[in-house]
C-alpha positions, 0 to 999 in steps of 0.5 A: 255019577261016580264020586272021584276018589282021592288017591290014598297016600302011601302007607309009609307016609301015613306011618311017618305022619302018625309017628310025628303026631305021636312024638308031638303028643309025647312032647306036650305031655312031657311039657305038661308034666314038667310044668305041673311038677315045677309049679308044685315045687315053686308053691311048696318053696313059697310055703316053706319059706313063709313057714321058716320066717314065721318060725324064726319070728315066733322063736324071737318072740318066745325068747324075748318073752322068756327073757322078760320073765327071767329078767335075763336075755341070755336066760331067755335065748338060752331056754329057746336054744335048749328047746331046739336042742331037745327037738334036734335030739328027738329028731336024731333018735327017730331019724329012720322013722321020719325018712321014709314018710318024707321020701314017700311024699317026694316020690308021690309029688313027682309021679302025681302028674 
């Protein structure tokens, strides 16, 4: 008894099927990478917004506290503004040293997946 052999599909059909499967695989990989990057960015945005809100409320708290101690709203808020001015000047002076690490973080986040 001989087992019936099914005819092999022509090589061209096999190559076409392989190419279609390969294309689907790459498409799914791209979707996976894109969704990973998007979810990471979304989570970072939520964290940044939360941190900014906490920073703003902490600034108001400090300003009102200093206003109470100095017995002057303009004095309290002026001290906080002066503090931010000093921080901005320090960041401006050290701008070159800060740009590279921040850019590196973004590049690592994009190519992590």
